[in-house]
C-alpha positions as CSV (number, residue, x, y, z in Angstrom):
1,M,4.3,20.7,4.0
2,E,2.8,24.1,3.8
3,Q,-0.9,24.5,3.0
4,D,-0.3,26.3,-0.2
5,Q,1.9,23.4,-1.5
6,I,-0.9,21.0,-0.8
7,E,-3.5,23.2,-2.4
8,S,-1.3,23.6,-5.5
9,R,-0.9,19.8,-5.8
10,M,-4.6,19.3,-5.5
11,K,-5.4,21.8,-8.1
12,S,-3.2,20.1,-10.6
13,R,-4.7,16.7,-10.0
14,T,-8.2,15.7,-10.9
15,K,-10.0,14.0,-8.1
16,K,-11.2,10.5,-8.8
17,N,-14.5,9.2,-7.6
18,Y,-13.7,5.8,-6.2
19,T,-16.6,3.5,-5.3
20,D,-14.2,0.6,-5.0
21,A,-12.1,0.6,-1.8
22,K,-9.6,-1.9,-3.3
23,L,-8.8,0.4,-6.2
24,F,-8.4,3.3,-3.8
25,F,-6.1,1.2,-1.6
26,M,-4.0,0.1,-4.5
27,E,-3.6,3.7,-5.7
28,N,-2.4,4.7,-2.3
29,L,0.1,1.8,-2.2
30,C,1.4,2.7,-5.7
31,S,2.0,6.3,-4.7
32,I,4.7,5.0,-2.3
33,K,8.2,5.1,-4.0
34,G,9.4,1.6,-4.4
35,I,5.9,0.0,-4.5
36,S,5.0,-1.3,-8.0
37,F,1.5,-2.1,-9.3
38,A,2.3,-5.8,-8.9
39,I,3.1,-5.4,-5.3
40,A,0.0,-3.3,-4.6
41,Q,-2.1,-5.8,-6.4
42,S,-0.7,-8.7,-4.4
43,I,-1.4,-6.8,-1.1
44,A,-4.9,-5.8,-2.2
45,E,-5.8,-9.4,-2.9
46,E,-5.3,-10.1,0.8
47,Y,-6.6,-6.8,2.1
48,P,-9.4,-5.3,0.0
49,S,-9.3,-1.9,1.7
50,I,-7.1,0.4,3.8
51,H,-9.4,-0.3,6.7
52,A,-8.9,-4.1,6.5
53,F,-5.1,-3.6,6.1
54,V,-4.8,-1.3,9.2
55,I,-7.1,-3.3,11.4
56,S,-5.2,-6.5,10.6
57,Y,-1.9,-4.7,11.6
58,V,-3.4,-3.3,14.8
59,D,-5.1,-6.5,15.9
60,N,-2.0,-8.8,15.4
61,K,1.3,-7.4,14.2
62,E,3.0,-10.8,14.1
63,M,0.3,-12.4,12.0
64,W,0.2,-9.3,9.7
65,E,3.9,-9.6,9.2
66,S,3.7,-13.3,8.5
67,K,1.0,-12.7,5.9
68,M,2.9,-10.0,4.2
69,K,6.1,-12.1,4.1
70,S,4.1,-15.0,2.5
71,M,2.7,-12.8,-0.3
72,S,4.4,-12.9,-3.7
73,Y,4.3,-10.8,-6.8
74,Q,5.6,-11.2,-10.4
75,T,8.4,-8.9,-11.6
76,P,8.3,-7.5,-15.1
77,S,10.9,-10.1,-16.1
78,G,8.5,-12.9,-14.9
79,K,10.2,-13.9,-11.7
80,Q,8.1,-14.5,-8.5
81,R,9.3,-12.5,-5.6
82,K,8.2,-12.3,-2.0
83,I,7.4,-9.0,-0.3
84,S,10.5,-7.9,1.6
85,V,10.9,-6.4,5.0
86,K,12.1,-3.2,3.3
87,I,8.8,-2.9,1.4
88,M,6.8,-3.6,4.6
89,D,8.8,-0.9,6.4
90,L,8.0,1.6,3.5
91,I,4.3,0.8,3.8
92,K,4.3,1.1,7.6
93,E,6.2,4.4,7.4
94,N,3.8,5.9,4.8
95,F,0.7,4.7,6.5
96,N,2.1,5.9,9.9
97,L,1.9,2.5,11.5
98,S,4.2,2.3,14.5
99,D,5.7,-0.8,16.1
């Protein structure tokens, strides 16, 4: 992206003053296409901040993946679903976490 594109986007958005790391993390997750509020909320219950999320991934990728696969969220139709590998890949890609 060019600098002018970024500046233009920032001018059209009001900055939010977050004092809660969990809310900030959830907003970042929700900004990823394919991640719903329910998914973000489920992840944020386990990892209350971006820092905790990334440190967990860096420290032990296998345990991180296991925790992510065990998380579930409720769809709008009321069904319980597990977090899929596709969702994990989207998050890793957007947070620039490499294998």
